[in-house]
PALO-881898 format. One record per residue (C-alpha): x, y, z; residue in one letter. Coordinates in steps of 0.02 Angstrom, whole numbers, plus 50000, padded with zeros to 5 digits. Example, Ala and Ser with C-alpha at 12.3 -4.5 7.8 and 13.67 -1.06 7.14 Angstrom:
// residues 2
px|py|pz|residu
50615|49775|50390|A;
50684|49947|50357|S;
***
This chain:
// residues 280
px|py|pz|residu
49536|51598|50273|M;
49439|51660|50129|K;
49494|51801|50052|M;
49382|51912|49923|A;
49411|52034|49812|V;
49297|52148|49719|T;
49308|52210|49558|G;
49419|52088|49525|A;
49409|52109|49317|T;
49448|52282|49332|G;
49607|52353|49282|Q;
49678|52360|49485|L;
49592|52206|49535|G;
49660|52088|49405|R;
49838|52157|49470|I;
49793|52101|49637|V;
49712|51948|49596|I;
49888|51895|49513|D;
49970|51951|49658|K;
49886|51879|49786|L;
49885|51694|49719|K;
50084|51715|49705|A;
50092|51771|49883|Q;
49961|51701|50018|T;
49919|51537|50066|S;
49732|51592|50097|D;
49578|51560|49962|E;
49581|51702|49860|V;
49376|51750|49795|V;
49359|51842|49640|A;
49181|51943|49666|L;
49132|52006|49485|V;
48986|52080|49405|R;
48999|51948|49260|S;
49075|51816|49304|P;
49098|51740|49110|E;
49269|51881|49090|K;
49359|51826|49253|A;
49364|51624|49179|A;
49546|51679|49156|D;
49579|51714|49345|L;
49623|51541|49408|G;
49532|51598|49569|V;
49364|51537|49624|E;
49225|51687|49555|T;
49061|51712|49632|R;
48951|51837|49567|R;
48940|52030|49658|A;
48843|52163|49573|D;
48866|52329|49689|Y;
48688|52356|49637|D;
48615|52207|49688|D;
48607|52175|49867|A;
48557|51968|49871|A;
48694|51937|49761|S;
48811|52027|49880|L;
48762|51940|50041|E;
48798|51774|49937|S;
48953|51827|49868|A;
48997|51876|50051|L;
48968|51687|50124|Q;
49122|51638|50233|G;
49233|51767|50190|V;
49356|51834|50319|D;
49445|51980|50231|T;
49361|52099|50083|L;
49463|52208|49974|L;
49323|52335|49919|L;
49406|52400|49758|I;
49298|52554|49728|S;
49164|52568|49592|S;
49201|52646|49439|S;
49028|52715|49432|E;
49047|52902|49481|V;
48890|52962|49568|G;
48838|52797|49625|K;
48979|52754|49729|R;
48937|52789|49923|A;
48767|52691|49886|A;
48844|52542|49815|Q;
48980|52527|49927|H;
48850|52557|50061|S;
48750|52386|50006|N;
48959|52299|50010|V;
48988|52363|50173|I;
48798|52303|50224|E;
48818|52131|50174|A;
49005|52131|50254|A;
48902|52147|50415|K;
48772|52011|50395|K;
48889|51899|50334|N;
49013|51929|50494|G;
49158|51983|50366|V;
49308|52028|50499|K;
49413|52147|50413|R;
49376|52280|50256|I;
49527|52361|50147|V;
49458|52498|50069|Y;
49542|52589|49889|T;
49490|52778|49934|S;
49557|52945|49856|L;
49717|53023|49921|L;
49649|53150|50052|R;
49478|53102|50000|A;
49418|53223|50186|D;
49497|53370|50110|S;
49538|53353|49928|S;
49454|53484|49797|P;
49437|53353|49653|L;
49243|53309|49638|S;
49295|53118|49647|L;
49316|53158|49842|A;
49146|53160|49937|A;
49086|52988|49874|E;
49250|52903|49935|H;
49231|53005|50104|A;
49054|52954|50133|E;
49119|52781|50127|T;
49238|52810|50243|E;
49115|52868|50360|K;
49030|52700|50310|Q;
49176|52576|50353|L;
49210|52676|50520|K;
49029|52681|50583|A;
49016|52479|50530|S;
49104|52415|50682|G;
49203|52290|50557|I;
49417|52317|50561|A;
49458|52407|50433|H;
49603|52504|50329|T;
49607|52649|50202|I;
49698|52672|50071|L;
49706|52834|49993|R;
49778|52810|49829|N;
49822|52929|49735|G;
49838|52958|49551|W;
49860|52818|49425|Y;
50000|52866|49298|T;
49908|52771|49175|E;
49775|52880|49196|N;
49898|52996|49056|Y;
49923|52816|48950|A;
49777|52835|48839|G;
49822|53023|48771|S;
50014|53006|48738|L;
50013|52935|48566|K;
49880|53071|48518|G;
49983|53199|48591|A;
50150|53140|48477|V;
50036|53132|48311|E;
49963|53311|48358|A;
50136|53391|48417|G;
50048|53443|48601|A;
49983|53372|48766|L;
49829|53477|48804|I;
49776|53522|49010|G;
49725|53620|49154|S;
49820|53595|49270|A;
49952|53752|49265|G;
50129|53702|49365|E;
50035|53592|49466|G;
50140|53426|49515|R;
50059|53264|49513|I;
50128|53129|49617|S;
50076|52958|49525|S;
50132|52811|49531|A;
50082|52628|49425|A;
49930|52520|49451|R;
50049|52387|49500|A;
50110|52483|49653|D;
49953|52517|49723|Y;
49902|52337|49695|A;
50062|52304|49810|D;
50001|52427|49919|A;
49845|52308|49946|A;
49917|52156|49928|V;
50044|52211|50094|A;
49897|52273|50195|V;
49783|52125|50142|L;
49937|51970|50207|T;
50008|52073|50377|T;
49941|52123|50541|T;
49960|52313|50605|G;
49847|52397|50485|H;
49670|52383|50589|D;
49621|52588|50601|G;
49734|52651|50482|K;
49721|52758|50335|T;
49872|52776|50226|Y;
49910|52930|50107|E;
49972|52830|49930|L;
50081|52907|49792|A;
50212|52907|49685|G;
50385|52940|49754|D;
50420|53072|49634|D;
50316|53192|49541|S;
50297|53283|49400|F;
50206|53424|49300|S;
50102|53410|49127|L;
50241|53499|49056|A;
50368|53382|49127|E;
50278|53254|49053|L;
50268|53309|48870|A;
50463|53338|48886|A;
50457|53159|48927|E;
50360|53119|48793|V;
50471|53206|48676|S;
50619|53139|48750|K;
50546|52944|48699|Q;
50485|52972|48547|S;
50620|53085|48459|G;
50462|53219|48430|K;
50448|53380|48507|Q;
50272|53395|48599|I;
50229|53547|48683|A;
50126|53572|48833|Y;
49964|53689|48795|N;
49892|53737|48951|D;
49723|53784|48929|L;
49569|53862|49042|P;
49480|53733|49116|E;
49323|53785|49015|A;
49422|53778|48872|D;
49490|53608|48905|Y;
49337|53523|48932|A;
49269|53601|48759|K;
49425|53509|48677|A;
49363|53360|48771|L;
49206|53349|48694|E;
49267|53408|48527|G;
49377|53222|48558|F;
49242|53148|48584|G;
49186|53127|48752|L;
49012|53158|48846|P;
49005|53353|48922|A;
48989|53278|49074|G;
49141|53175|49099|L;
49250|53305|48986|A;
49189|53441|49128|A;
49249|53310|49253|S;
49435|53267|49197|I;
49449|53455|49165|A;
49395|53510|49353|G;
49509|53343|49408|W;
49644|53441|49309|D;
49607|53621|49388|A;
49617|53544|49555|A;
49795|53462|49514|A;
49840|53647|49490|G;
49804|53676|49669|Q;
49898|53543|49723|G;
49766|53406|49744|A;
49886|53266|49668|L;
50029|53293|49759|F;
50116|53217|49905|D;
50295|53180|49970|D;
50251|53072|50099|S;
50331|52914|50007|N;
50200|52802|50107|S;
50173|52691|49969|L;
50346|52655|49949|S;
50388|52603|50131|K;
50185|52521|50126|L;
50264|52401|49999|T;
50447|52404|50031|G;
50520|52456|49871|R;
50531|52634|49753|P;
50373|52664|49646|T;
50381|52641|49473|T;
50461|52800|49384|P;
50326|52904|49275|F;
50461|52880|49132|A;
50417|52696|49146|Q;
50254|52697|49115|T;
50257|52828|48978|V;
50389|52699|48874|K;
50244|52557|48892|A;
50111|52687|48832|A;
50204|52751|48686|L;
50278|52558|48638|A;
***
């Protein structure tokens, strides 16, 4: 059996590849846009560009099971994923596992529409598939925490919204569990952390670990976007991030089903542990 992973040099992909190497005797293939960046993965590497249908058709030859890690190019994802699904059909891929978004069919997050479209494409493909609707990665906050310590404040627009995030390694374990066991065809899993926190609670945890008092300053969405632009982010990205925060305030990132830990057979990583790593 041959198992392939798209986006294998990405942050999630690398973790999945490492875990698959340890947990399956199947042949693992890394599908990457730039093979030179994948030399350290220790598995067969094939060039696969989401925008290049010919490269995808070549890369998926002989593949039985595919983990389609969603593209990082927001706005191009639906078309790119369609290219992968079409190449999979042409090559007779038997099963696709796709990393989607928490409640993609009803989420207020602007990211949801492309994921929902890909889910529809999968259902229409005739290929056996499993949808992993991943919630927020706790690491999404990691990059801003040292800056928050320096500034003495964490800013956002999520109000008192609760965020059931988990570590990338938790979502990687879920993907590996589905890839290496049976009984998941046709299923959609809503995946999120066992515990949740507000951004005020995140600021309190950063205060506790850093020994410096960090406030949480909740801003109107437009003001938060302007602040992010002031930090050097492009206007479009700043507006998107502020919008995601506002959606979190509406409950878009909260889930208490514990489906992730049930799937992996272990508790999800406490957010305090990810904060500790970010501040180290």
